[in-house]
N, C-alpha and C positions, 0 to 999 in steps of 0.2 A: 482754744482757751485763750483768754486775754491776758497773757503774761505781761505784755507791754502795758496794758491798761492798769493792771494791778501795781506795776512798778511805778507808773506815773501817779497813781492815786497815793501811794506811799510817800513819794517824793514831794507831793504838793500838799499833804496833809497839814503841815504847820501854817499854811496860808489860808486854809479854809475855816470858817467860823460855823461848824455844824457839830451836832452832838455825837457822841461815841456810838449811839444806836444808829444814826443816819450813816455814819461812816462804815459800820459794819455791813449795812445793807448795801452801800456803794461798793464795797470790796467784793461782796458776793455777786453783785451784778457784773462787775468788771471781770471777775474770774470766769463767769459764764459767757460773756460777750466774746466776740471773735476779734483778734487783732486784724489790722487792714491786710496783711499778706495772706490770711487764711480765709478771707471773705469770699462769698459767691453771690449770685443773683438771689438765691433762695435765703441766704443768711448773710445780710450785709454787716459790714464791720461796725463795731461799737454799739450794737443793738442787743438789748436784753429782752428776751421773750420767754423766760423760764417759769413764769407764773409767780404767784404770791406765796405758795406754800414754802418754797426753798427760802424765801426772804424771811417768813415767819419763823422758820426753824433756826435761821441765823440769829434771830432775836430771842430764841429760847422756847418757843412754842412748839411742841412736838405733836405729831398726828396721832400718836397712839402706839400700840405695841408693834404693829406691822407696817412696814413702809412699802407702798406700791404706788408708783407714780400714776399709773392708769386709774387706780381707785381714787387717788387724791385729786385728779384733774377735775373730777365732777363733785368733790366734797367742798362745801363752803367752809371758809375759815371760821373758827370760833370768834365771837364778837371781839373779845379783847385782842386776839391776834390780829384781826382785820383792822381794828383802830390802830394798833402799833405800827403795822406796816404802812398804812395810809398816812400816819404822821411823818414817818421816815421818808416816804416818797414826796410828800409835800415839802418837807424841809429841803430835800435835795433838789426839787424843782425850783423852789424859791431862791436857793443858792446858785441856780443856773448850772448845776453839775449834771442834771439829766433832763430830758425833754420828752413828754408823752407824745408818741408819733402814731400809735395805733390802738384803737379802742377794742376791747374784747367783745366777742360775740360768740355764739354757739360753735364750739369747736376750734376757736381761736383765742389765744391769750393776749393780753395787753402787751404792747411793744414800747420800750423806752430806749432812747438814744443817749448814750454817755456823751456829754458834750464838753468835758474838761480837756 
């Protein structure tokens, strides 16, 4: 867990000019990413690869009655949720707080590096 990343995000929040929704997404990404001392070759530090569903849920979009990560992995986001997550990620990229480092393909999620 990225406790140091979350702490740094909270400490630097006043200096960032991003929306509250983008900030909520960044905190969710920071909490899921690994701090440097917990990194490995398979899971590098400061990288978020948890998928868009957790980010959508952070913004208030719920998957339904039952939560099952394996089921959601293959389920597309509802259009409104997809647009909201995309907007937040674009805002964070434009603010240079994250960087897209790996494109998704079958069986692999997108990968973002937290750059703050």
